[in-house]
C-alpha positions as CSV (number, residue, x, y, z in Angstrom):
1,M,6.0,12.8,-7.7
2,V,3.3,10.7,-9.5
3,Q,2.7,11.2,-13.1
4,I,-1.0,12.3,-13.8
5,D,-1.3,11.0,-17.1
6,R,-1.6,7.6,-15.9
7,P,-5.1,6.2,-15.0
8,L,-6.7,6.4,-12.2
9,S,-6.8,2.7,-11.4
10,E,-2.8,2.4,-11.6
11,V,-2.2,5.4,-9.2
12,L,-4.8,3.8,-6.6
13,V,-3.1,0.7,-6.8
14,D,0.2,2.6,-6.1
15,F,-1.4,4.7,-3.2
16,A,-2.3,1.8,-1.4
17,S,0.1,-0.9,-2.4
18,P,2.2,-0.8,1.0
19,F,-1.0,-2.0,2.7
20,F,-1.4,-4.8,1.1
21,P,0.9,-7.2,2.5
22,L,-0.5,-6.7,6.3
23,G,-2.3,-9.7,6.4
24,W,-5.7,-9.6,7.2
25,R,-7.7,-12.6,8.6
26,Q,-10.0,-12.4,5.9
27,G,-7.8,-13.9,2.9
28,P,-5.6,-12.1,0.6
29,A,-8.1,-11.7,-2.1
30,S,-10.8,-10.2,0.2
31,S,-7.9,-8.1,2.1
32,V,-6.8,-6.3,-1.1
33,Q,-10.0,-5.3,-2.4
34,W,-11.0,-4.1,1.1
35,I,-7.7,-2.0,1.0
36,L,-8.3,-0.6,-2.4
37,D,-11.8,0.5,-1.2
38,F,-10.8,1.9,2.2
39,A,-7.9,3.9,0.0
40,A,-10.1,5.1,-2.5
41,V,-12.1,6.8,0.2
42,I,-9.2,8.4,1.9
43,W,-8.1,9.0,-1.5
44,D,-11.4,11.0,-2.0
45,A,-11.5,12.7,1.5
46,A,-7.9,13.6,1.4
47,T,-8.5,15.3,-2.3
48,A,-11.2,17.3,-0.8
49,G,-9.0,18.6,1.8
50,A,-10.4,16.6,4.8
51,S,-7.1,15.8,7.6
52,T,-7.1,12.5,9.5
53,E,-8.8,14.0,12.2
54,D,-11.8,15.2,9.9
55,I,-12.1,11.4,8.2
56,V,-12.0,9.6,11.9
57,A,-14.7,12.3,13.1
58,Q,-17.0,11.6,10.1
59,I,-16.6,7.9,10.8
60,G,-17.0,8.2,14.3
61,E,-20.5,9.4,14.3
62,D,-21.6,6.1,12.5
63,A,-19.2,3.4,13.9
64,H,-15.9,2.9,16.4
65,V,-12.8,3.6,14.6
66,P,-10.4,1.2,15.7
67,A,-7.0,2.5,16.3
68,E,-5.4,0.3,13.8
69,V,-8.1,1.9,11.2
70,E,-7.0,5.2,12.7
71,A,-3.5,4.6,12.1
72,M,-4.2,3.6,8.7
73,I,-6.1,6.5,7.9
74,G,-3.6,8.7,8.9
75,A,-0.8,6.9,6.9
76,L,-2.7,7.3,4.0
77,V,-3.7,11.1,4.1
78,R,0.2,11.6,4.7
79,R,0.8,9.3,1.5
80,K,-1.7,11.2,-0.5
81,Q,-0.4,14.8,1.0
82,L,3.3,13.6,0.3
83,L,3.2,11.5,-3.1
84,F,0.0,12.3,-4.8
85,A,-0.6,15.9,-3.9
86,S,-0.3,16.9,-7.8
87,D,-3.4,14.4,-8.4
88,N,-6.4,16.1,-8.0
89,R,-8.9,13.9,-9.4
90,F,-11.4,11.9,-7.5
91,L,-12.2,8.4,-7.5
92,S,-15.7,7.7,-6.4
93,V,-19.3,9.3,-6.7
94,T,-20.4,8.4,-3.5
95,T,-19.5,10.8,-0.4
96,P,-16.4,9.8,1.4
97,A,-18.2,10.1,4.8
98,A,-20.6,7.4,4.2
99,T,-18.9,5.0,2.4
100,A,-15.8,5.5,5.1
101,S,-18.4,4.9,7.6
102,A,-19.4,1.5,6.2
103,T,-16.2,0.7,5.4
104,A,-14.5,1.4,8.9
105,A,-17.5,-0.7,9.9
106,T,-16.3,-3.9,8.1
107,A,-13.0,-3.4,8.9
108,P,-10.9,-6.6,9.3
109,V,-9.1,-7.6,12.2
110,V,-5.4,-7.1,11.9
111,V,-3.3,-10.3,12.8
């Protein structure tokens, strides 16, 4: 389990870190920032109790959700539930659905 007394920024890096080496086409710096932004949105949605299906459905209202992005959402939701369940802090001040839609629409392509 994760220690809640750690800064949330550190927890986010731990939460998203398995996705850093994916190798997005847009380069290492932008890929890590995109992954952190996306992970923050999924963190907030999962903290609010949204399932993978809920998140994909909300994003799908505004944008097509590629299979790779849907798989990443599922993995992050499971990771939150299994490893970070005791940390119920929220990361962003925007609504998860609006941010997730915008983030999914600009998702880089996996190489």
